[in-house]
N, C-alpha and C positions, 0 to 999 in steps of 0.2 A: 024695516022690522028688526026687532032686538036680536034676533039670532045672528045677523051679520056682524054685530057688535062685538068685538073681541072684549072680553072682560079683563079690565087692567088689574094685574097682580097688586095687591096692596103690599107696598115696601116700607110703609111708615115705620114699621117695628125696627128696621136695619140701622145700625149706629156706624159711625165712622170707623171705629175699631174693627167691625165685621167686614166692611166694604174696601178699606183702604188697601188690603192685600189681594183683592180680586184681580184677576188677570183680563187684561183687554183682548176680546176675541173678535173685534171688527176693525175696520178700516186698514190702513198699511203702517202709517208712521209709528204707532205704538203698540202693534200686535205683540202680545206676549208680555208686555210691561204691566207692572201693578197700577191700579188707579192712582195711587200715591206718586209714582213716577211720572205718569202722563201729566198730572196736575200742574207740574211745573212749565209745561208747554202751553202758555196762556192762549196763544191764537188757535192752537188746535182745540183746546177745550171749549173755546166759543164757539169755534166752527161746528163741533160736534153736538154740543148742546142745541144750537139752533137747528141743526140738520135732523137730529133724532128727537126733538121735542115731543112729537106726537106719535113716536114709535110705541108699538106694544110688545117688541121684543124684550125678553127679561134681561139680556145682557145691556141693552141700551138703558132700559129703565133702571138698572141697577147703578150704572155710571151717572146717569142724571140725579139719582138720589144721593149719590156720593158728592156731586158738584154742590147740590142744594145745601148738604150738611157742611160742607167746607165753608160755603159762603156765609151761612149762619154763625159758624164757629169765629170766622174773621170778624163779622160784625159785632158779635158779643165781647170779643177780645178788644175792639177798638172802642167800644163803650166802656170798658173797664179802665183803660189807659187812654184818656183823651190827649 
């Protein structure tokens, strides 16, 4: 039934600027670091995005949104500078 499904918060309005200074409140390796700091640890980012891809926890969802935006930005930059 629908009641058991948690409604996923819509984070589509959030921007990189709003998210990059969020502090990580999960895991151990980057606890207390900003999203921007954690981004440089590519292996950790890959691990976390696969581990929490279905999570409905706001902290996880915000980080996944940040990763999505970072990838979009990198792709856009690559297209501008072939």
